[in-house]
C-alpha positions in Angstrom: -129.8 -36.6 -56.9 -130.8 -34.0 -54.3 -133.4 -32.3 -56.5 -134.8 -29.9 -54.0 -131.3 -28.5 -53.0 -130.3 -28.3 -56.7 -133.4 -26.3 -57.6 -133.0 -24.0 -54.6 -129.4 -23.3 -55.6 -130.4 -22.6 -59.2 -133.0 -20.1 -58.1 -130.6 -18.3 -55.8 -128.0 -18.2 -58.6 -130.5 -16.6 -61.0 -132.3 -14.2 -58.7 -129.4 -13.1 -56.4 -126.6 -13.5 -59.0 -124.7 -15.7 -56.5 -122.6 -18.5 -58.0 -123.7 -22.1 -57.2 -120.1 -23.0 -56.4 -120.0 -20.3 -53.6 -123.3 -21.7 -52.1 -122.0 -25.2 -52.2 -118.9 -24.2 -50.4 -121.1 -22.5 -47.8 -123.1 -25.7 -47.3 -119.9 -27.7 -46.8 -118.7 -25.2 -44.2 -122.0 -25.3 -42.5 -122.0 -29.1 -42.3 -118.5 -29.0 -40.8 -119.6 -26.4 -38.3 -122.6 -28.5 -37.3 -120.4 -31.5 -36.7 -118.1 -29.3 -34.5 -121.1 -28.1 -32.5 -122.5 -31.6 -32.2 -119.4 -33.6 -31.5 -117.2 -30.9 -30.0 -114.6 -30.9 -32.8 -114.5 -31.6 -36.5 -110.8 -32.1 -37.3 -111.4 -35.6 -38.7 -114.7 -34.9 -40.4 -114.8 -35.0 -44.2 -117.5 -33.7 -46.5 -117.9 -35.1 -50.0 -120.3 -33.2 -52.2 -121.2 -33.9 -55.8 -121.3 -30.5 -57.6 -123.6 -31.8 -60.3 -126.2 -33.7 -58.3 -125.8 -31.8 -54.9 -125.6 -35.2 -53.1 -123.4 -35.1 -50.1 -121.9 -37.5 -47.6 -120.3 -36.9 -44.2 -117.6 -39.2 -42.9 -115.6 -39.3 -39.7 -112.1 -40.7 -40.3 -111.2 -42.9 -37.4 -107.9 -44.7 -36.7 -108.0 -48.4 -35.9 -106.5 -49.1 -32.4 -106.5 -51.9 -29.9 -107.8 -49.8 -27.0 -110.1 -46.8 -27.8 -109.3 -43.6 -25.9 -111.2 -41.1 -28.1 -114.5 -42.3 -29.7 -114.5 -39.4 -32.1 -111.1 -40.2 -33.7 -110.5 -43.9 -32.9 -112.2 -47.2 -33.5 -111.4 -50.7 -32.1 -109.9 -53.4 -34.3 -112.9 -55.6 -33.6 -115.5 -53.0 -34.7 -113.4 -52.1 -37.7 -113.3 -55.7 -38.9 -117.1 -55.8 -38.5 -117.1 -53.2 -41.3 -114.3 -54.8 -43.4 -112.3 -57.9 -42.3 -109.2 -56.6 -44.0 -108.6 -53.6 -41.6 -105.4 -53.7 -39.5 -104.1 -51.6 -36.7 -103.3 -48.1 -37.8 -105.7 -48.1 -40.8 -108.1 -45.3 -41.4 -111.8 -46.1 -41.4 -114.5 -43.8 -42.8 -117.6 -43.9 -40.6 -120.7 -42.4 -42.2 -122.5 -39.6 -40.2 -126.2 -38.9 -40.6 -126.8 -35.1 -40.5 -130.3 -35.9 -39.2 -128.7 -36.9 -36.0 -127.5 -33.4 -35.3 -129.1 -31.5 -32.4 -131.4 -28.6 -32.9 -128.8 -26.0 -31.9 -126.2 -27.5 -34.3 -128.8 -27.5 -37.1 -129.8 -23.9 -36.4 -126.2 -22.7 -36.4 -125.6 -24.4 -39.7 -128.7 -22.7 -41.2 -127.6 -19.3 -39.9 -124.1 -19.9 -41.4 -125.6 -20.5 -44.8 -127.9 -17.5 -44.6 -125.1 -15.2 -43.5 -123.0 -16.4 -46.5 -125.9 -15.6 -48.8 -126.3 -12.1 -47.4 -122.5 -11.5 -47.7 -122.4 -12.7 -51.3 -125.5 -10.6 -52.1 -123.9 -7.5 -50.7 -120.7 -8.3 -52.6 -122.5 -8.7 -55.9 -124.3 -5.4 -55.4 -121.1 -3.6 -54.5 -119.3 -5.0 -57.5 -122.1 -3.9 -59.8 -122.1 -0.3 -58.6 -118.3 -0.1 -58.2 -118.1 -0.6 -61.9 -120.3 2.5 -62.3 -118.1 4.7 -60.1 -117.2 7.9 -62.0 -120.1 7.4 -64.3 -123.8 8.4 -64.5 -126.7 6.4 -63.4 -130.5 6.9 -63.5 -132.2 6.9 -60.1 -135.8 7.2 -58.8 -136.5 9.7 -56.1 -138.0 8.0 -53.1 -138.3 10.6 -50.3 -136.7 13.5 -48.5 -134.7 12.5 -45.4 -134.3 15.9 -43.7 -132.5 17.9 -46.4 -131.1 14.8 -48.1 -132.8 12.8 -50.7 -133.1 9.0 -50.8 -132.6 7.7 -54.4 -133.3 4.1 -55.5 -130.8 2.9 -58.1 -132.3 -0.5 -58.6 -130.6 -3.0 -56.4 -129.3 -0.4 -54.0 -130.2 2.9 -52.5 -128.1 6.1 -52.6 -128.3 9.3 -50.6 -128.1 12.6 -52.4 -126.8 14.8 -49.7 -127.5 18.5 -49.4 -124.0 19.5 -50.4 -124.3 17.5 -53.7 -127.7 19.0 -54.6 -128.1 21.9 -57.0 -129.6 24.9 -55.2 -133.1 25.4 -56.2 -133.8 21.9 -57.6 -136.8 20.3 -56.1 -137.8 16.7 -56.9 -141.0 14.7 -56.5 -141.2 11.1 -55.4 -141.0 8.6 -58.3 -139.3 11.2 -60.5 -136.3 9.8 -62.5 -133.1 11.8 -62.5 -129.5 11.4 -63.7 -126.8 11.3 -61.1 -123.0 11.1 -61.1 -121.5 8.3 -58.9 -118.7 10.0 -57.0 -117.7 7.0 -54.8 -118.8 3.5 -53.8 -117.8 2.2 -50.4 -118.2 -1.4 -49.1 -119.6 -1.5 -45.6 -121.0 -4.2 -43.4 -124.5 -3.0 -44.1 -124.0 -3.1 -47.9 -122.6 -0.7 -50.4 -122.6 3.0 -49.5 -123.1 5.0 -52.8 -122.3 8.7 -52.9 -124.0 10.5 -55.8 -123.9 14.1 -57.0 -125.9 16.5 -59.1 -123.3 19.3 -58.8 -120.1 17.5 -60.0 -118.6 18.9 -63.3 -118.1 15.3 -64.6 -121.9 14.9 -64.6 -122.0 17.3 -67.6 -119.2 15.5 -69.3 -120.9 12.1 -68.9 -124.2 13.6 -70.2 -122.4 14.8 -73.3 -120.8 11.3 -73.8 -124.3 9.8 -73.6 -125.9 12.3 -76.0 -123.0 13.1 -78.5 -121.8 10.1 -80.5 -118.6 12.0 -81.5 -117.7 12.5 -77.8 -118.4 8.9 -76.9 -116.2 7.4 -79.7 -113.4 9.9 -79.0 -113.6 11.9 -82.2 -114.4 15.0 -80.1 -112.7 15.5 -76.8 -113.9 17.5 -73.8 -110.6 19.1 -72.8 -111.8 21.1 -69.8 -115.0 21.9 -67.8 -115.9 24.7 -65.4 -119.2 24.6 -63.7 -121.3 26.5 -61.3 -124.1 24.0 -60.8 -127.6 25.3 -61.5 -126.4 28.4 -63.2 -123.8 27.9 -66.0 -121.2 25.5 -67.3 -118.4 26.2 -69.8 -116.8 23.4 -71.7 -113.8 23.5 -74.1 -113.9 20.9 -76.9 -111.4 19.7 -79.4 -111.8 17.6 -82.6 -109.4 14.8 -83.6 -110.9 14.9 -87.1 -110.4 18.1 -89.1 -113.7 17.4 -90.9 -115.7 17.4 -87.6 -116.7 20.7 -86.0 -116.4 20.0 -82.2 -118.8 22.8 -81.2 -121.3 21.9 -83.9 -121.2 18.2 -82.9 -122.0 19.0 -79.3 -124.7 21.5 -80.1 -126.5 19.3 -82.6 -129.0 20.1 -85.3 -131.0 23.2 -84.1 -129.4 22.7 -80.7 -131.1 19.3 -80.1 -128.2 17.6 -78.4 -127.2 20.4 -76.0 -130.9 21.2 -75.3 -131.4 17.6 -74.1 -128.6 18.1 -71.6 -129.9 21.5 -70.6 -133.3 20.0 -69.9 -131.7 17.3 -67.7 -129.9 20.0 -65.8 -133.1 22.0 -65.3 -132.2 24.9 -67.5 -128.6 25.3 -66.6 -126.8 27.3 -69.4 -124.0 25.7 -71.2 -121.3 27.5 -73.2 -119.4 25.4 -75.6 -116.1 26.8 -76.9 -113.2 25.6 -79.1 -110.1 24.4 -77.3 -106.7 25.8 -78.3 -103.2 25.0 -77.2 -102.5 28.7 -77.6 -103.4 30.1 -74.2 -104.3 33.5 -75.6 -106.8 32.1 -78.1 -108.2 29.8 -75.4 -108.7 32.6 -73.0 -110.4 34.7 -75.7 -112.7 31.8 -76.5 -113.4 31.2 -72.8 -114.6 34.8 -72.3 -117.2 34.3 -75.0 -119.7 35.8 -75.7 -117.7 38.9 -74.9 -115.5 40.4 -77.6 -111.8 40.8 -76.8 -109.4 43.3 -78.1 -106.2 41.7 -76.9 -104.9 38.9 -74.6 -101.4 38.9 -73.1 -100.8 35.4 -71.5 -97.8 34.3 -69.4 -97.7 30.5 -69.4 -95.0 30.4 -66.7 -97.0 32.6 -64.3 -100.3 31.2 -65.5 -101.6 34.8 -65.6 -103.2 36.8 -68.4 -104.1 40.4 -69.1 -107.2 40.9 -71.2 -108.5 44.1 -72.7 -112.1 44.4 -73.9 -114.1 47.2 -75.4 -115.8 49.5 -72.8 -119.2 48.4 -73.8 -118.2 44.7 -73.4 -116.6 44.9 -69.9 -119.8 44.0 -68.1 -120.4 41.1 -70.4 -116.8 39.8 -70.1 -117.0 39.9 -66.3 -120.6 38.6 -66.2 -123.2 38.8 -63.4 -121.4 38.8 -60.1 -118.2 38.0 -62.0 -119.4 34.6 -63.1 -118.2 34.7 -66.8 -114.7 35.7 -65.9 -114.6 33.3 -62.9 -115.6 30.3 -65.1 -113.2 31.4 -67.8 -110.4 31.3 -65.2 -111.3 27.8 -64.0 -111.7 26.6 -67.6 -108.3 27.8 -68.7 -106.3 27.5 -65.4 -105.1 31.1 -65.8 -105.5 34.1 -63.5 -107.3 36.6 -65.7 -107.1 40.4 -65.3 -109.9 42.1 -67.3 -109.7 45.8 -68.3 -111.7 48.0 -70.5 -110.2 50.2 -73.3 -110.4 53.3 -71.1 -108.7 51.5 -68.1 -106.0 50.1 -70.5 -105.3 53.6 -71.9 -105.1 55.1 -68.4 -102.6 52.4 -67.3 -100.5 52.9 -70.5 -101.2 49.5 -72.0 -102.9 51.1 -75.0 -101.8 54.4 -76.7 -103.7 57.5 -75.7 -105.0 58.0 -79.3 -106.3 54.4 -79.4 -109.9 55.4 -79.1 -109.6 57.7 -82.1 -107.9 55.0 -84.1 -110.6 52.5 -83.4 -113.5 54.9 -83.7 -116.3 53.3 -85.6 -114.8 49.8 -85.6 -117.0 48.6 -82.7 -120.0 50.8 -83.4 -121.6 48.1 -85.5 -120.6 45.4 -83.1 -122.3 47.2 -80.2 -125.6 46.7 -82.0 -124.9 43.1 -83.0 -123.3 41.8 -79.9 -123.6 44.5 -77.2 -126.5 45.7 -75.1 -128.8 45.9 -78.0 -127.6 42.5 -79.4 -129.4 39.2 -79.6 -127.3 37.8 -76.6 -128.3 40.7 -74.4 -131.9 40.1 -75.1 -131.6 36.4 -74.3 -129.4 36.6 -71.2 -129.8 40.2 -69.8 -128.7 38.9 -66.4 -125.1 38.6 -67.8 -124.7 42.3 -68.0 -123.5 43.5 -64.6 -123.8 47.1 -63.5 -121.0 49.4 -62.3 -118.2 46.9 -62.8 -114.6 47.8 -62.3 -111.2 46.2 -62.9 -111.4 42.8 -61.3 -109.0 39.8 -61.2 -110.3 36.2 -61.2 -108.3 33.2 -60.3 -109.0 29.5 -61.0 -109.5 28.7 -57.4 -111.8 31.6 -56.5 -115.4 30.5 -55.7 
């Protein structure tokens, strides 16, 4: 038994996760290559290796002839009968080859072949490991800044968080642990190239899957996500179980679940709304926290006209149009938002509408408007001097 070789293969299999069978094949190929370098060719060389003991033997198969023309492939009848008297002309004789007789160059080439195979298999193992994590989240350790990019250690491989995939304003310190979304894994000659992101909308989805049991087991589905990384995300959720509140499941007790995700995203606000197959209801929910008077949705044109109270127009549009823009992305509809006054002027509401609705929203203005709890918590969502604006799903 070749104890030293067996132990070495077992250690490589355990540490590098490279199968022993692959390494044995590499050794066989390296021996054949060494024979070729030593003798000039190896067509008649055979390697016999015991997979259990790692013992191996090298043979040169030579044909018995009367007159030898090629020492590498032929043997005389006289010499063949010195080995075994039963040999006749045309028989094949197996002549043992001592690997110790190989020259230094042949031995070095064989060694390099084995090392190259080990490196290739090691890269392949790492690639396969991270390819399985493509479109999923991983935890990485910040190493250093490379220009405006960040080098991230993922364990057995490094990834580069490029400037385009970073959230504006986020600053990381070396050794800090962060969650990342694996966008793509490419196999290169230098090892796997892993593209990660902190801005991808799917990062939020995967974080909810890891934090919310109901999302992970499929009871609650995340139907749509719209995100402006570092600022706000809107997600629409749906429950397959009538006894499970999808929004409540995602928020958690006292907001514990969603707050964990918000902390991971460095304070990014997350709006969770109920999904509806009715586009009008979905659009109304998507414009939350703004109150909506009416929604006229055209499924064919993927366009909707929304009317909101005058005092809710700024909230519906949001700071720099963010709320309406995210709602458009979330629903896939082009949304035209108008106030009551604008709707009356355009004839979409009767001229006496304000009189008919007088007092209806007065209480709401104090509960949900400028003096409401939401306004106190997020005053930046109230834009100034807004007018009628259209937002499309594709608008940035």
